[in-house]
Each structure stands twice: as structure tokens, then as C-alpha cells.
N, C-alpha and C positions, 0 to 999 in steps of 0.2 A: 586489230582490224583483219589481218589475213591470218589464219590459224592453220597450220598442218598438224593433224593428230593421228599418230602412229602410222604415218605412210611407209608403204613398202612398194617397191616397183621392180619386177622381175621381167626379165627377157629369156624365155625358155628356163634352162636351169641356173641362169646367172641371176644373181641377187643385185641389183644395181643400187638401190636404197633399202636401208633396212632402218626400222624404227626412228624415223624422222619426225621430230616435235619443234615446232617453229610458232611463235606469235610475234608477228611484225605490227608495231604501233601505228596509228593513224599518223601521217605526216613524216613518218621516220624514213631515214635513208639506211636500209639495211643491205649488207652485202654477204654474198656467198663466197667464201675464199677457198681456195685449195689447188692443188696441182691437176694436171690433165688426168681425165678418167674417174675423178673422185666422186661424182655425182651431183655437182652443184648445177651444172645446166639441165640435167634431168628433173632436178627439183624445181627449177625454174619454169621447165616446159610442163610440169604437173600442175603448177599453178595456173598458168596460162592455157591449160586445156589441151595441149599438143601430145600429152602423154596421160593415160588414165592409170591411176595407181592399181596395184594388185589388191592392195588392202589399205585401210585408212581413209581418213575424211579431209577434205579441203573445204575451208568455209571463209566468207568473206562478211563482216559486220554481223556474224552470228548465223548467216544463210549458208546452208551446204550447198556447194556449187560443183562438187565432185563429178557429177554427171551433167552439167550445165555445158552446152556447145561452146566452143571458142568466142564466136561471134556475139554472144550474149553475155560474156562475163564483164564487159566493159573494162578491159585491161589493155592498155597500150602497150606495144612490143617494139623494141629497137634490137635487130640482129647484129651478130658479129659482121656481117657483110652488108649491113645496112637494107639489103633486100629491095632496093628502090627500082622504079621503071626506067631503065636508061633511054627509051625513046620517047618517053613524056618530058615535058617542061617540068621545073621545080614546082611551079604553081599547081600543075595538074597531079604531081606526086602528093603535096600536101592536101590537096582537095579530095583526093581519092575516097577516103573514108566517110567523107561528107556526103559525096555523090551516092555511094552505097546505101547511106540513110536515106536517100531522096529529099535531100534539102533543097531549099528555093535556090536558084542560081545567085541572087543578090546576097542572100544570107551567106553562102558558100563563099563568095568573094570577100565580104567582109571579115568572116573568121580567118581566112586564109591570109590576108593582109596584116590582120591584127597579130596573128601568130607569127608571121614572118618578122615584124617587128620587133617581138620579144626575143627572138632567136638571131637578131642581127642579120637577116637577109633582106637586101633592099629590092626595089621594084625591078631593077634591071636584072639581078639575079633570077627572080621569079620568072622570068621570060626565057631564061637559058635551059637547054638541056642539061640533065644531071651529069652526064658525062664531061660536060665542060667545065664542073666545079672541082675545086681542090678536095683532098680527103676530109679536111677540118669542115668545109662547107656542106659537104656530103651528109656528114653526120650531123649538122644542124638541121638539115632537111629531114633526116630519118627521125629526129626528136619531135621536129615540128609536126610531121605527119601522126606519130604516135599521140602527142598532145592536142592536137586540134579537134578531136572528137569528145575532149573533156572527160577522160577516162579517170575512175577513181584511184586507179593504180597504174603505174608505169613500170615495166620489167625490160632491163638492158641487159644483154648477154654479151660480155666483152667488147663493148662498143669503141674502144680505144686501141685494141691491139693492132689493127692495121696501120696505125700512124706512126710517123717518126717520134723520137724521143721528146724533143723540144715542143712539138705540137701537142703530144699526149698531155704533158704537164699544163699547157695552155688550156686545152679543152677540158682537162680535169677541174680545173678551178671555175670554168664556165658552166660546166655541168652542175656542180655543187651550187653555185649562185642560181641557176635556173630553178633547181629543185626547191630552194629556199623561197625564190620568188613565187613559184606556184603553189608551193605547200603540199604537194602531191606525194603520196607514200610511193617510194621507190624500193624496187628490189633488182639489187644490181650483182652481177657476176663477174669475177675476175680471179686470175691466177697471181696478179701483181699484188705483193704484200704493202708496197709503198702506196699504191693506189687506193687498197682498201684501208689503210691506216688514215689517210688524209680525207678520205670521201665520207667515211661512215659514221653514222649515229652507233651502230652495232654491227658485228661480225659475226657469222657462224663459220667456223673452219671445219671443212670437210675433208674426210680420208677414207678412202675405199668404201664408200657408200654409206658411211656413217658420220655423225657430227661430233668432233673432239671437243668443242667448246663453243659457247655462245658468250658474248660479252662486249663491253665499250673496247675501243682501240687500246687503251692504255692498261684495261685489264689483260687483254690478250696479249700484249707485248711484255708488260712488267709482272704479270702473274699467270704465266701460261700454264693451264690446268693439266696438260699432258706434254710427254717428252716430244711427240711428234709436233705440237704447236710450238713448243720451245724452239726447235730446230727449223721449222718451216718459217716462222715470223723472223725476218731479220737476220743479221749475222750474230754468232754466238761464239765463245770458247767452251770448251769442255776440259774440266779439271780431272786429271788422273788421280786416283787414290794415293799413289805413292808421293805425288807433290803436295798434296793437302795434308799429309801426314808430316812431310818433313818441314813445312812451314807452320805446324802446330794447330791446324784447323780443327782437329778433334777436341781440344780443349774448350771450344765454344759450344754451348749447350744447343742441340737442335741440329748441329751438323754432322751427318752420318757420311764418313768419307767413303764408304764402300757403296753408296747409292751413285747413280749418274748424276754428276754435279756440273752444272753450267753457269756461266756469267755473261752479261751483255758487255760489249766493248766499251761502252761508254762508262761502266761502272769500275773499270780498272783505272788506276791514276799513275802517271809517271811523274816523280820527283814533287808530289804534292802531299800535303797533309790530310789525312782523313779524319773526321770528327768522330770522336768515341771509338770504340773498340776497333781495330783494323789489325789486318794480317800484311806483313810486308816481306819482301824479299828481293835479292839483287838479281838483276836482268842485264842483257846486253842487247843492244839495237841491231837487228838483223837486216832490216830494209824499212822503207817507208813509201807512202803514196801520198801525193800532195793534192787536196781537192779544192783547195781555196778557202772555203769556210771551216774545213777541218783537216787534220792529217791522221793517216792510218799507219800505225807503226806495228812491225811485227817484231817481237821480243822474244829473245831466247831465256827461258828461265829454267835452270837445271838441264834437263834433257827435253824440255818442251818448249813449243812456240805458241806464244799468246798474242792475239792482236788487240790493239788499244786504239781507241779514237780519242783524239786529243782536239779540243776547239782551237782555232787559228787565233791566238791572241796577239801576233806579231812578233812574239819572242822568236829568237834564233832556233831553228830546227835541230833536233837530236840527230847526230850524224852516225852513219853505220860504224859500230864497233864502240861507241859510247856506252858507259857504264851508267846504269840509272838504278833508281830504287822504284819497284812496283809495290803499290798498296791497293787495298780494298776493304770494303766492309763485309764482313762474313754474312750480314742478313741479305747481302745482294745476290747470294748463291741460291739457284733454282735447283731443287732436288727431285729425284724420280726414282721409283723402285725399279727401273728396268723395264717398264713397259715397251712395247714394240714400236720402233721409229718407222 
């Protein structure tokens, strides 16, 4: 539905985006993920028309919109700050775009009330000033305002970053539910890996103005295409060559111990049998963090510290100083040839 072809954006001598190629499918929840300054918001603003690319083409349903004015793109936008009008009521904020379209007063009223119901805003809240609402309610107003004009696409720029952790998780679930209910094509920007993994149909991982990988969440996490993606997504252990050599990893085909080798925390096992070929070594518990659903252990293995996540099965915790056996499947090692992180 949305295609970015060979997009480049420059600001003077600075190249903000280079060779960006993305195809967002209709009805898809597509996320731009990366650290601050990586180009994800610049790409979003290129889609919405706030930024014109130095070269390349933006198209929607096969129609070139690169030079189309913002107001004619039929794209809803939710900003990080929500950009609501604080002196207006909630009703007036949601109705704003419809008034700009010069819609009849009664039609505006019907659309606003119908949209408010869909995002769980009641009639009393519609009459309040935006400043009287909680952060979560303001976010719903911003989404309602973006959706009420029936855009083909909605773009959201870090819409949950200003909320506390508990509310962020709650609204994350509501946001995904709303997107499924409306079936609207959604482009979402975030630096939060967990947010991206739980919300997205597909993810583009940005780094320094280029895309490192595009894929489904499980591909991005379990089959990271580059060393940057591997390190940026979730927590990870890096194996040093001498450690791999001592435990005999080089006897397995495909394991090149002089490459940069990594493994996810949950792929390591403490005192558990691993099916098939496995690598094992003695370890000592250095510390642990109890999270309820799982426990994160730090284990000393030779001269290295490795982190392990164990599901909380209710069995007694390993204590500091306990000697344990660490094992893992060599196929779970991700290897890279030393590309820049």
C-alpha cells in the first residue's frame, strides 16, 4: 500500500536517510524501530509530507504522492506530544478535522460520538477541556482525532513515550486492539524494543539513516540479520573466542569461533538437559534478579559472566555460590563477521 523507493533525505551536508526502501502492506501494523537520531521519525515525516525527500519516491496504492501537500494525503497523524488544543474541549479537538472539511454540523456530531465510543471516551469526557484528562485519555483523544476523518493510513510517532510504564503496557494493548478493529494501515515509530515486538506485524530496524533489517518480530529477534540488530533487540550474551574454544564449540560445523558470536539469554539452560547435540560447562551463580514470571541469573563461567533467564517453575532458586551446569545448543549461536555495531 505504502511504498518508499530509494528515499534519501539530506539537511545541508548531513545525510539523514540513505537508500530507504519499504513496502507497507494494506492493513499492516508496521513499526520503525531504532535509537534516537537513527532516521525513523524522519522517514515517518517523509510519508506524511512534513519532509520532502532529496531523492526517491513515496507512493500510496501506486500513486506518487511525493509532491502532494500534507492535507491532501489522507493520512492521520498522532504526535509524541499529542499536539492537542488545550483550550478546546475533547469534542472540539476530535471534530477539528471534520470542521476543516466543512462537514455539516449534525454529521460532525454523529461522527465524533461514534468515534468517541470506539476509543472508550464517554459523553462527560467529551465536554471536558483536554487539560483535565489523564495522559492515557489524552492519547485516546489524539487517536480519535486522527481516525475520525477516515484516513487510509495512520502514523504514530512515539505516542506512548510520555506515559508511565504500567499505563504504557495497558494502552499498547488497546492500541493494537483498535488497529485490528479498524483494519487501518498503521506506521508506528518507537525506540522501545518490547513495544515493537508486541505490536508489530513487521519491523524495520534503523541505524544511522539506513535500514539494517526488515522482518517479522520473531525474525528480527531470533534471526537478527546484522550485529547491530542482534545487540539492539533484547538482552544478549557475547561469547569470547577463548571460551568457545575451551568448551569445544569449534568441533561443530558452521561455528566459527573467531567471528562475533552471541546467544539469547533464554537459550542457555541451567542444570537442564538440552535435546540433541549440546555444549556444556561448569558455572557458579554470581547473582540473580527475581521478576516473578522468570529469574535472571548471572553465572561465572571460567573468566566470563553470562546471563541466563529461567522460567519460574516454583522450584527453589539457585543461590549465590551454587555450582551448576550450563548447557546450550550450538545452533542457537548467532554469528557475525565483525560488522560495525
